[in-house]
N, C-alpha and C positions, 0 to 999 in steps of 0.2 A: 980625619977619621978613615980607618980601614973599611973595606966593603962590609964585612960582618957587623961591625959596630954601627955603620950607617944603616944597614937593613934593620938591626934591632932598634935603633932610635926612631926609624920611620914607622915600624910596627907599633912602638909605644906611643907615638904620636897619634896614629890612627885609633888605637884603643882608647886613649884619653878623650879624643874628639867624640868618639861614639859614646863613651860613658857621659861626657858633658852633655851631649845632645839628649840622651835619654833621661838624665836627671834634671834638666832645666825645668825651672817653674813654668807653668802654663803662661803663655803670653797674655798678660793682663790687658784687655781692651776695655777701656771705660770702666775700670775697677772690677772687672769680672774675670773668671778664669777661662773665658772663651779663646781658643787658640785657632780657629778657623778651619779646623779639620771636619767639621760636620758637613759643610756644603762646599762645592767647588767654587774656586776663585773665578769670577767672570772673565778676567784677563787670561787666565790659564785656558778656559774654555775657548775664547776667541783665538788664541795662539794654536789651538789644535786644528783650526780651519785655515791653514796656510795654503789656500787653493789657488794662489797666484798664477801658477803655471800648469795646473792639473789638466786643463781642458784644451791646450793648444793643439791645433790640428784637427780637432773635431768639428764636423759641420754644424753641430748645435751647441756650440761653446758658449754662446750668449745666454741661452736658456739655462745650461748647466751652471754657469757662474751666479745667475740670479737665484737658481735653486739653492746653490751652496750658501749664498748670502742669507736666504731666508731661514735655513737651518742653523746657521751660525747665530743669527740675532735671536732665534727662538731659544736656543741652548743657553745663551748669555742670559736672557730674561729668566729662563728657569733657574739657573745658578743664583741669580740675584733675588728671586722670589724665595728660594730656600734660605738665603742669608737674611732676608727680611723677617721671615717667619720665625727662624731661629732666634733672631735678636729680640723680637717681641716676646717669645717664650722665655728666653733666658733672663731678660729684664723682669718679666713678670715673677718669675720664681725667685730670682735674686732679690728682688725688692721685698718679696713677702718674708724672706728670712731676715733681711737687713732691717725692715721696719717693724718686725714682730715685737709686740710689747710696747710700742710707742703710742702715744695719744696726743691729741690736741695739736698744738703748733709743731712739735717735734715730728709727729706722724705726717703732717702736711709738708714739712720741709724735706723729710725723707722721701716722700713720693715724688715731690717736685724735682729733687735731685735725679731720681731714677728716670723721670719723664725727660728731663734734659739729656741724660745719657743716651736714652732711646732715639731722641730726635737727632742727636749728633751722629749716632751709629747709623741710623737710616740715611741721613744725608751722605755719609761716607760711602755707603753701599750703592746709593743711587748714582753718585759721582762716578764710582768705579764702573758701574753698569753702562754709563754713557760713554766713557773711554773705550770700553770693550766693544760696544756697538760700532763706535767709530773705527775701531781696528778692523772689524768685520767688513765695514764699507770700503776701507783702504784695500783690503784684500780683493774685494770685488772690483774696485777700479782698476787694479793691476790685471786681474783675471781677464776683464773685458778687452784687453789688448790682444786677446786670442783671435779676434775677429780678423779674417783675412790672412792668417798665418797658416 
């Protein structure tokens, strides 16, 4: 391909990928339209706190490392709390729509299915929160190497 044709092909690829991203169906998590954009991802929050080398050479680097750790953990927990609340709200609303008009055993089965989905979703969020808090701790361990430097 010549340069102009290559540039046109690249531009068309970028446009096609952009259209595909905009028209993709919502990421169905546990049978819902939730796509994770309401709350921050705990791992993304923890990755914002890459304070491993931020305080090198400062006389109070140990204190600063622990302060950064505390903020990181708090913000990860906040993101997880948002996700847990959203999951509960979403399941509540979705189950009301899905179970509307049902009675007896069908209603019980419908509600039980949604309760299982909520439990699975919560376990996933809590597992992600634990991993993100561990990342905060790893950043702090590296940060504490600033002592004496």
